[in-house]
Structure formats: C-alpha cells, structure tokens
C-alpha positions as CSV (number, residue, x, y, z in Angstrom):
1,X,96.3,150.0,103.6
2,X,99.4,148.4,105.0
3,X,100.8,144.9,105.3
4,X,100.3,143.6,108.8
5,X,102.3,140.5,107.9
6,X,104.8,140.6,105.1
7,X,104.3,138.1,102.2
8,X,106.1,134.8,102.6
9,X,106.2,131.6,100.5
10,X,106.4,128.1,101.9
11,X,106.4,124.6,100.5
12,X,103.1,122.8,100.3
13,X,102.6,121.3,103.8
14,X,101.5,118.0,102.2
15,X,104.8,116.4,101.2
16,X,103.1,113.9,98.8
17,X,102.5,116.8,96.3
18,X,105.7,118.9,96.3
19,X,105.1,120.9,93.1
20,X,103.1,123.6,94.9
21,X,103.8,126.6,97.2
22,X,101.7,128.5,99.7
23,X,101.9,132.3,99.6
24,X,100.6,134.0,102.8
25,X,100.3,137.6,104.2
26,X,98.0,139.8,106.2
27,X,96.7,143.4,105.7
28,X,95.2,145.8,108.1
29,X,92.0,146.2,106.0
30,X,90.2,143.7,103.7
31,X,92.1,143.3,100.5
32,X,92.5,141.1,97.4
33,X,95.7,139.4,96.4
34,X,97.6,139.6,93.1
35,X,100.4,137.1,92.9
36,X,102.7,137.2,89.9
37,X,104.9,134.1,89.2
38,X,107.8,133.7,86.8
39,X,110.3,131.0,86.2
40,X,111.0,128.0,84.0
41,X,110.2,130.1,80.9
42,X,106.7,130.9,82.1
43,X,105.0,133.8,83.7
44,X,101.4,134.0,85.1
45,X,99.4,135.6,87.8
46,X,96.8,134.6,90.4
47,X,94.2,137.2,91.5
48,X,91.9,136.4,94.4
49,X,88.2,137.4,94.0
50,X,87.2,137.8,97.6
51,X,88.6,140.3,100.1
52,X,90.2,139.2,103.4
53,X,92.7,140.4,105.9
54,X,94.4,137.0,106.4
55,X,95.6,135.5,103.1
56,X,96.8,132.0,102.2
57,X,96.9,131.2,98.4
58,X,98.2,128.0,96.7
59,X,100.5,128.4,93.7
60,X,100.2,125.5,91.3
61,X,101.6,124.8,87.9
62,X,105.2,124.7,89.0
63,X,107.7,122.5,87.2
64,X,110.3,120.1,88.6
65,X,113.7,121.5,89.9
66,X,112.9,125.2,88.9
67,X,113.7,128.5,90.5
68,X,110.8,131.0,90.7
69,X,110.3,134.6,91.6
70,X,106.9,135.5,93.2
71,X,105.8,139.1,93.5
72,X,102.9,139.8,95.8
73,X,100.6,142.9,95.8
74,X,97.4,143.7,97.7
75,X,94.4,145.7,96.5
76,X,92.0,147.3,99.0
77,X,88.3,147.7,98.5
78,X,88.8,151.2,97.1
79,X,91.1,149.8,94.4
80,X,94.4,151.1,95.8
81,X,97.2,148.6,95.1
82,X,100.2,148.2,97.5
83,X,103.3,146.3,96.8
84,X,104.4,143.5,99.1
85,X,108.1,144.4,98.5
86,X,110.8,142.5,96.8
87,X,109.9,139.4,94.9
88,X,110.0,136.1,96.9
89,X,112.0,133.2,95.7
90,X,111.0,129.5,95.6
91,X,112.7,126.4,94.2
92,X,110.9,123.2,93.5
93,X,112.5,119.9,94.3
94,X,113.7,117.4,91.8
95,X,111.8,114.2,91.0
96,X,111.9,111.5,93.7
97,X,114.4,108.8,93.2
98,X,111.7,106.1,92.6
99,X,109.8,108.2,90.1
100,X,108.8,106.2,87.0
101,X,111.1,106.5,83.9
102,X,109.0,108.9,81.8
103,X,110.5,109.9,78.5
104,X,109.0,112.4,76.0
105,X,109.7,111.7,72.4
106,X,107.6,114.3,70.7
107,X,105.8,117.5,71.9
108,X,104.2,120.2,69.7
109,X,102.8,122.6,72.3
110,X,101.0,124.8,69.7
111,X,99.1,121.8,68.4
112,X,98.2,120.3,71.7
113,X,95.3,120.6,74.1
114,X,95.9,123.6,76.4
115,X,95.4,121.5,79.6
116,X,97.1,119.1,81.9
117,X,96.8,115.3,81.4
118,X,96.7,113.4,84.7
119,X,97.3,109.7,84.9
120,X,98.2,107.0,87.5
121,X,101.5,105.3,86.7
122,X,103.6,102.9,88.8
123,X,105.2,99.5,89.0
124,X,103.1,96.6,87.7
125,X,101.8,94.5,90.6
126,X,104.1,91.6,89.5
127,X,107.2,93.8,89.3
128,X,110.0,92.3,91.3
129,X,111.1,95.3,93.4
130,X,111.6,95.8,97.1
131,X,109.0,98.7,97.2
132,X,106.4,99.4,94.6
133,X,106.3,103.1,93.5
134,X,102.9,104.5,92.5
135,X,102.2,108.1,91.4
136,X,99.5,110.4,90.0
137,X,101.3,112.5,87.4
138,X,100.2,115.7,85.6
139,X,101.9,116.8,82.4
140,X,101.0,120.1,80.7
141,X,100.9,121.0,77.0
142,X,104.6,121.8,77.0
143,X,105.5,118.3,78.2
144,X,106.5,119.5,81.6
145,X,105.6,117.6,84.8
146,X,103.6,120.2,86.7
147,X,101.9,118.0,89.3
148,X,102.7,114.7,90.9
149,X,101.4,113.0,94.0
150,X,102.9,109.9,95.7
151,X,100.2,107.3,96.1
152,X,99.9,104.6,98.8
153,X,99.3,101.8,96.3
154,X,98.0,101.0,92.8
155,X,95.5,103.4,91.4
156,X,92.8,102.5,88.9
157,X,90.5,105.2,87.6
158,X,90.9,109.0,88.2
159,X,88.2,111.5,87.4
160,X,88.0,115.3,87.6
161,X,85.0,116.3,89.7
162,X,82.9,119.4,89.1
163,X,84.3,121.1,92.2
164,X,87.9,120.9,90.8
165,X,89.0,118.0,93.0
166,X,90.1,114.6,91.8
167,X,88.3,111.3,92.5
168,X,90.5,108.2,92.4
169,X,90.1,104.5,93.0
170,X,92.5,102.2,94.6
171,X,93.2,98.6,93.5
172,X,91.5,97.4,96.7
173,X,88.1,99.1,96.3
174,X,88.5,102.4,98.0
175,X,87.3,105.7,96.5
176,X,89.2,108.9,97.5
177,X,88.6,112.6,96.8
178,X,91.6,114.9,97.0
179,X,92.2,118.5,96.2
180,X,94.9,119.8,93.9
181,X,97.3,120.2,96.9
182,X,97.0,116.4,97.5
183,X,94.9,116.7,100.6
184,X,92.3,114.1,101.5
185,X,88.8,115.5,101.3
186,X,86.6,112.5,101.5
187,X,86.7,108.7,101.0
188,X,84.2,105.9,100.5
189,X,84.4,102.1,100.9
190,X,82.1,99.2,100.1
191,X,80.4,98.1,103.3
192,X,80.3,94.4,102.5
193,X,83.9,94.0,101.4
194,X,86.1,91.9,103.6
195,X,89.0,94.3,104.2
196,X,88.9,96.8,107.1
197,X,88.0,100.3,105.9
198,X,90.4,103.2,106.3
199,X,89.6,105.8,109.1
200,X,87.0,108.4,108.3
201,X,85.7,106.5,105.3
202,X,82.0,106.5,104.4
203,X,80.4,103.1,104.0
204,X,78.3,102.3,100.9
205,X,76.1,99.3,101.0
206,X,77.6,97.3,98.2
207,X,80.2,94.6,97.6
208,X,83.0,96.5,95.8
209,X,84.2,99.5,93.9
210,X,86.2,98.4,90.8
211,X,87.7,99.8,87.7
212,X,85.7,102.9,86.9
213,X,83.6,105.7,88.5
214,X,81.6,108.7,87.2
215,X,80.2,111.8,88.7
216,X,76.6,112.5,87.8
217,X,75.0,116.0,87.2
218,X,73.3,115.7,90.6
219,X,76.7,115.3,92.4
220,X,76.0,111.7,93.1
221,X,78.6,109.0,92.2
222,X,78.1,106.1,89.9
223,X,80.5,103.2,90.3
224,X,81.0,99.6,89.2
225,X,80.4,97.0,91.8
226,X,79.5,93.3,91.7
227,X,77.4,90.4,93.0
228,X,77.9,86.6,92.9
229,X,75.4,84.0,91.8
230,X,75.7,80.3,91.6
231,X,74.8,79.2,88.1
232,X,74.2,75.6,87.1
233,X,75.5,73.7,84.1
234,X,78.1,76.4,83.4
235,X,81.1,76.1,81.1
236,X,84.5,75.5,82.7
237,X,86.6,76.4,79.7
238,X,86.7,79.2,77.1
239,X,88.9,77.2,74.8
240,X,87.5,73.7,74.9
241,X,83.8,73.4,73.9
242,X,83.7,69.8,75.1
243,X,85.0,70.6,78.6
244,X,82.6,69.5,81.4
245,X,80.0,71.9,82.8
246,X,79.3,72.4,86.5
247,X,77.7,74.7,89.0
248,X,80.0,77.7,89.4
249,X,80.0,81.1,91.3
250,X,79.6,83.7,88.6
251,X,80.6,87.3,89.2
252,X,78.1,89.7,87.7
253,X,78.9,93.4,87.7
254,X,76.4,96.0,89.0
255,X,76.1,99.8,88.5
256,X,75.6,101.5,91.9
257,X,74.6,105.2,92.3
258,X,75.1,106.7,95.7
259,X,75.1,110.1,97.3
260,X,78.2,111.7,98.8
261,X,76.7,110.8,102.2
262,X,77.0,107.1,101.1
263,X,73.2,106.4,100.6
264,X,72.6,104.0,97.7
265,X,70.1,105.5,95.2
266,X,69.9,102.7,92.8
267,X,71.6,99.4,91.7
268,X,71.5,98.0,88.1
269,X,72.6,94.4,87.7
270,X,74.1,93.0,84.5
271,X,72.7,89.6,85.4
272,X,69.3,91.2,84.7
273,X,70.4,92.7,81.3
274,X,72.8,90.2,79.6
275,X,73.0,86.4,79.1
276,X,75.2,84.8,81.8
277,X,75.7,81.8,79.5
278,X,77.2,83.9,76.7
279,X,80.9,83.5,77.5
280,X,84.0,85.4,76.1
281,X,87.7,84.8,76.3
282,X,88.9,85.6,79.8
283,X,86.2,83.6,81.6
284,X,88.7,82.0,84.0
285,X,91.0,85.0,84.5
286,X,92.0,85.5,88.1
287,X,90.9,89.1,88.6
288,X,88.4,88.2,91.3
289,X,90.5,85.4,92.8
290,X,93.2,88.0,93.5
291,X,90.7,90.2,95.3
292,X,89.4,87.6,97.8
293,X,86.7,85.9,95.7
294,X,88.2,82.5,95.3
295,X,86.7,80.6,92.3
296,X,84.7,83.6,91.1
297,X,84.1,83.3,87.3
298,X,84.9,86.5,85.5
299,X,81.9,86.3,83.1
300,X,81.3,90.0,82.2
301,X,84.3,92.0,83.6
302,X,82.8,95.5,83.3
303,X,85.6,97.9,83.3
304,X,84.3,101.3,82.3
305,X,81.4,103.6,83.0
306,X,80.4,106.8,81.3
307,X,77.3,109.0,81.7
308,X,75.4,110.3,78.6
309,X,73.6,113.4,79.6
310,X,71.7,113.6,76.3
311,X,69.4,110.7,77.4
312,X,70.2,110.1,81.1
313,X,71.9,106.7,80.3
314,X,75.0,104.9,81.2
315,X,77.5,103.6,78.7
316,X,79.3,100.5,80.1
317,X,82.3,98.7,78.7
318,X,81.8,94.9,79.3
319,X,85.2,93.6,78.5
320,X,84.6,89.8,78.5
321,X,81.5,90.3,76.4
322,X,83.4,92.4,73.9
323,X,80.6,94.9,74.0
324,X,79.6,98.5,74.9
325,X,76.1,98.6,76.2
326,X,73.8,101.6,76.9
327,X,71.6,101.3,79.9
328,X,68.8,103.7,80.9
329,X,69.7,105.1,84.4
330,X,66.1,105.5,85.6
331,X,64.4,102.4,84.1
332,X,67.4,100.0,84.2
333,X,66.6,98.9,80.7
334,X,69.1,97.9,78.0
335,X,69.0,100.3,75.0
336,X,71.5,98.8,72.7
337,X,74.6,96.5,72.3
338,X,77.6,97.7,70.3
339,X,79.9,94.7,69.6
340,X,80.2,91.5,67.6
341,X,76.9,89.8,66.9
342,X,78.4,86.3,67.6
343,X,76.7,84.1,70.1
344,X,73.9,86.4,71.3
345,X,70.6,84.7,72.0
346,X,67.2,85.5,70.4
347,X,66.2,87.8,73.3
348,X,69.1,90.2,72.4
349,X,68.9,90.3,68.6
350,X,66.8,93.5,68.4
351,X,69.3,95.3,70.6
352,X,72.4,94.6,68.5
353,X,73.5,97.6,66.5
354,X,73.9,96.9,62.7
355,X,77.4,97.9,61.5
356,X,78.0,100.2,58.6
357,X,80.6,99.6,55.9
358,X,84.2,99.4,57.0
359,X,83.4,99.0,60.7
360,X,85.7,96.8,62.7
361,X,84.4,95.5,66.0
362,X,86.2,96.3,69.2
363,X,87.4,93.4,71.5
364,X,88.1,93.5,75.3
365,X,87.8,97.3,75.2
366,X,88.3,99.9,78.0
367,X,87.4,103.5,78.8
368,X,84.2,104.5,77.0
369,X,83.3,108.2,76.8
370,X,80.8,110.4,75.1
371,X,82.3,112.9,72.7
372,X,81.2,116.5,72.4
373,X,79.2,115.7,69.3
374,X,77.5,112.6,70.8
375,X,79.6,109.9,69.5
376,X,81.3,107.2,71.6
377,X,85.1,106.9,72.0
378,X,86.7,103.7,73.3
379,X,90.1,102.1,73.6
380,X,90.0,98.8,71.6
381,X,92.5,96.6,73.3
382,X,91.8,93.9,70.7
383,X,92.5,90.8,72.8
384,X,92.0,87.7,70.7
385,X,89.7,89.5,68.1
386,X,87.4,86.5,68.4
387,X,84.9,84.9,70.8
388,X,84.8,81.3,72.0
389,X,85.3,79.0,70.3
390,X,86.7,80.8,67.3
391,X,90.4,80.8,66.7
392,X,92.0,83.9,68.5
393,X,94.5,86.2,66.9
394,X,97.8,85.7,68.7
395,X,99.4,88.7,70.5
396,X,102.4,88.8,68.1
397,X,99.9,89.6,65.2
398,X,97.6,91.8,67.1
399,X,97.3,95.6,67.7
400,X,95.3,98.0,69.8
401,X,93.6,101.2,68.7
402,X,91.4,104.2,69.7
403,X,88.1,104.1,67.8
404,X,85.1,106.4,67.6
405,X,81.6,105.2,66.8
406,X,78.5,107.1,65.8
407,X,75.2,105.4,66.8
408,X,71.8,106.0,65.4
409,X,69.7,104.7,68.3
410,X,66.4,104.8,66.5
411,X,67.7,102.9,63.5
412,X,69.9,100.6,65.7
413,X,72.9,101.3,63.4
414,X,76.5,102.1,64.1
415,X,79.2,103.7,62.0
416,X,83.0,103.8,62.6
417,X,83.9,107.4,62.1
418,X,87.5,107.6,63.2
419,X,90.3,105.5,64.5
420,X,94.0,105.6,65.5
421,X,96.2,102.6,65.5
422,X,94.9,100.8,62.4
423,X,97.2,102.6,60.0
424,X,100.6,102.3,61.8
425,X,101.5,99.2,59.9
426,X,105.2,99.6,60.6
427,X,104.8,100.2,64.3
428,X,101.7,98.6,65.7
429,X,101.1,98.8,69.5
430,X,99.3,96.1,71.4
431,X,98.2,96.9,74.9
432,X,96.2,93.9,76.1
433,X,95.0,95.3,79.5
434,X,94.0,98.7,81.1
435,X,94.4,101.7,78.7
436,X,92.2,104.5,77.5
437,X,91.2,107.0,74.8
438,X,89.6,110.4,75.2
439,X,88.5,113.2,72.8
440,X,89.7,116.5,74.1
441,X,87.2,119.4,74.2
442,X,89.1,122.4,73.0
443,X,91.3,121.1,70.1
444,X,89.3,117.9,69.3
445,X,92.6,116.0,69.6
446,X,92.5,112.5,71.1
447,X,94.7,111.4,74.0
448,X,95.4,107.7,73.8
449,X,96.9,105.7,76.7
450,X,98.5,102.4,75.8
451,X,98.8,101.5,79.4
452,X,99.8,97.9,79.4
453,X,102.2,97.2,76.5
454,X,103.8,93.8,77.0
455,X,106.8,93.0,75.0
456,X,108.7,89.7,74.6
457,X,112.5,89.7,74.6
458,X,112.6,89.6,70.8
459,X,110.5,92.8,70.6
460,X,107.2,91.2,69.6
461,X,103.9,91.9,71.3
462,X,103.1,89.5,74.1
463,X,100.3,88.8,76.6
464,X,102.6,87.2,79.2
465,X,102.8,89.9,82.0
466,X,104.4,87.5,84.4
467,X,107.5,86.9,82.4
468,X,107.7,89.8,79.9
469,X,108.3,93.5,80.3
470,X,105.3,95.8,80.7
471,X,105.6,99.5,79.6
472,X,103.4,102.5,78.7
473,X,103.0,104.6,75.6
474,X,100.9,107.7,75.4
475,X,100.1,109.8,72.4
476,X,98.0,112.8,71.6
477,X,96.9,112.9,67.9
478,X,94.7,115.1,65.8
479,X,91.1,114.1,65.1
480,X,91.9,113.9,61.4
481,X,92.2,111.1,58.8
482,X,95.0,110.2,58.9
483,X,95.7,111.4,62.5
484,X,98.8,113.5,63.1
485,X,100.8,112.7,66.2
486,X,101.6,115.9,68.3
487,X,102.8,114.3,71.5
488,X,104.4,111.0,72.5
489,X,105.5,109.7,75.9
490,X,106.8,106.4,77.1
491,X,107.3,104.9,80.6
492,X,109.7,102.0,80.1
493,X,112.6,100.7,82.2
494,X,115.6,100.5,79.9
495,X,118.1,99.4,82.5
496,X,120.1,96.2,82.4
497,X,117.5,94.4,84.7
498,X,114.2,96.2,83.7
499,X,111.0,96.0,85.7
500,X,107.5,96.6,84.6
501,X,105.4,99.8,84.7
502,X,101.7,100.4,83.8
503,X,99.1,103.2,83.6
504,X,95.4,102.7,83.9
505,X,94.1,105.7,81.8
506,X,94.4,109.5,81.6
507,X,92.2,112.4,82.6
508,X,92.1,116.0,81.3
509,X,92.4,118.7,84.0
510,X,92.4,122.4,83.2
511,X,95.7,124.3,83.0
512,X,97.0,124.9,86.5
513,X,98.5,128.3,85.6
514,X,95.9,130.9,86.2
515,X,95.9,133.9,83.9
C-alpha cells in the first residue's frame, strides 16, 4: 500500500466553528486511518472503522490558541500499517474579539463529568451594544473551551440528538440541526408564523416553536407551540384583585409532535388540560407582545418539555402556573400536577401531588428532566414564591435553586430528595429567568445554569433587566447532601461600562476527544 496523496491538515471550511481541523489523504488501495493528535497537554487518537481510498476526517476537541502535532498512518485490509510521514502541525485561532467574558473560578477535573457541556451564551437582548454577539460554547471537564460556534442571533434551547448532531432553537421560532463542524443539516419553521422562513426550511403546520424541544425515541420531534383564544370576563391584573375584567386574547401553549419531514403527528393543548382562569404572577408579561402577538396574555408560559420513556409521557414546565405537569403522549390526559395547591379548582384536586415533609414548592421554574433513577430535576427560579394575590417575596430576599423530586404516581405523592441553592446562606444566587439544572449520567453530578442573574448596583438581587446588569453563573456539584462544588464559571462584564449577558440552559455532549 502507498499514499497516493500525502496527508494534509486544513482548518474547518466552516468559519463559524474554528476549533476543528480536517485531515485528508488518499491511498492506492482501501485503507483505514489512524490519526494521533497531541498538544495543549492532551494526546488522543482517531481510528476510522470503514475502509476507503479517499480520506477526509474531522479532528475535534481542540482548544483555543494551541499548537498541535498530528501524525497520520493508514492500515490496509490485510492489517499492514504505513506511516504518512512527518507529523503535521496545526494551530487553532484565539477567541474572537466579541467572545463573551467567560471566567472559570473552580475546576476539579477528576471529580467532574467526563464530557463537554454546551450552552448558548450572548448579549442580553436589551444590552446596549452596536452588534449583539451570540455563541454556542462547549467546555470540557478540564475547563477548556473545546468547541464554539458563532450564532446568527439569540439561541434558546439546545439538545443533543441521537445521531450526534445538535438541535437548537432561535429566539424567533426556527429549529436548526447542525453537525459538530457547525454545518447546517436541516431546519424547520412554524408554517403559520408571520415571519418569512429561511431558505430550505421545512414547514410545520403550527403557530410557533418556543423555549424547548425534545427528540422522541421514534426520531420525531416534540416542541412547544401555542394557540390564542378570546376568553370572556378575564382578569386584567395579577396584583389587584379588584381590577376590572374583560374579554382578552389568552395565549395557551400546545405540545406538537412532528416528523423530520414536517408532518404533524399530534397536538396537545394546555387549554384542554388546565384552568385558564387560574392566574399566576407574570400574566401581563410582554413575552408574546415582543414576538408579534400584541395584547396576548401570557397565562401559562410553558417553557420546558422532557420525555419520560418509562410511561410514554411528557413532563412540561408551566412557568406562570408554578407547576410541573405530566401528560400522557398518546391519550393527551393529565396524569399529575407538581406544584403549590393554591387556587386550583375542584376538577384538578385529585391530580395535585401531596407533598412530603420538608418539601418546598418550586416557582416559575425551568428545564425539567427525568433523572436516571426516574426522579424529576428542575431549576426553581423562585420568582415571587407566591401566587396572586398573596404577597410576593421581593428579589432582594429571594434565591434560586436546583431541586429533585421523587413522585409516586399511584399514591399521588411527591418527596423532595435533593437540592442545591438552599444552603448557601452567605451567597444566595437569584436567577429570575431562563436557567437550568441537569443530573449527569456518569458521575451523578448536577450541572446548574444560573442563566439570568440580575444584580442591582449595590450588589443585591434584582428583577429589573432593563436597568440592572445581567450575568451568568454555572456550577457543577456532587449529588450529595450537602453538595460539593467541583466547577464554577461566570459570564460577567466587569468593565467600566458593563453590558448584560445571559445563557438559556446547558446540554451534555460526549467528550470530543476520541480514544
């Protein structure tokens, strides 16, 4: 066997994801590739499984501003190995000038999950800058940035697909699938939304895609959408019980399942499951006004969807109802409600989970997930810690946390089995929007994203994102009581004239270094 084309290494052709290289070569007979990479204190190898005469292999897991040596060998079908000659050299570029100000304060690699955490981070939409910067960023267990992709706008959810690609949602209702080289693979848009769709996008017959998305075992996609209904005699205030009532356009979230070809399989409507007259704080928030639905009342504000394979159900976070709900995917029936019992009507009483001793309810939560042992993890933002018209807890005295619940569906009971954030009395963190928490599968650690930490000039927690600074704090902690922190990262502008940054949530992706 001989090399018909000597090995060479080139930068990723997609400039939006610069922490990758492409190694290519050709042999005169079918062969497999062995690529050995060293640099930045790490060594690893990539071995192809299929034979070919023309080779092109991506190299991922490279760190910022680092020199690498890359040795290439080829193995023919008889097992004979031939060297590609002297090692190739490759240098990764530094971070872009507009990259968010990430700072790592603690990193214990031996105690961390052996994986990469990917998260969207960028300027808050209200940040007063000439050009908003938005990135997807991947950080490995060593605290190194090993993946980043420049994004065209604000990113909400990002999910790892079963095929190894990433599915991410824009702030203006577009779903995108990309590979780990940053290349666009597919995209979908809601057919009935007002904006013009991007080219080559697949239409789905629904109103919107918002907040959260999940891949189902079938390969279908489940996403949050919405509908609008005019409801008579509806409250106009969530703070004044004596305010007048009127007919109002109420936004009700829906759960839409569709195929990769864009065909809608099913639609489940929260209007059919929950009480539209049960209001929570945030009723008049402008989320839907800002997206073209002037006057739309944000009754439910579903913001998270997870799939529970144990019983073929969805777990939905309904933020403005301060509730997690479980919904049967096939029958579209409500199985239970996890949240404060205040103000639920008679029809829903048998669905409310009875709390065990020591349980504290979550409020305005985000990012539900099913843990490996069948529990439910959620980020408890904690906004108000009350429902209308009870007195809310002010931001300066509030805190957010990650919390895990164990549910006995037959007995309709719930126990709080773990939390992080309750015990940090000297350093509470309040993140009143976005954010997430996720139990990691190999170590059992929990990765917590305080994605919208608003701070007043005097350092106290705030809810005023228009006038006060927004920053990000992420931690990885052990699943123990008390939890031990093994990683901490912040994204905060500490310049003289700081601007705000935010992060929606974080997603676990396998280690990019093969071998």
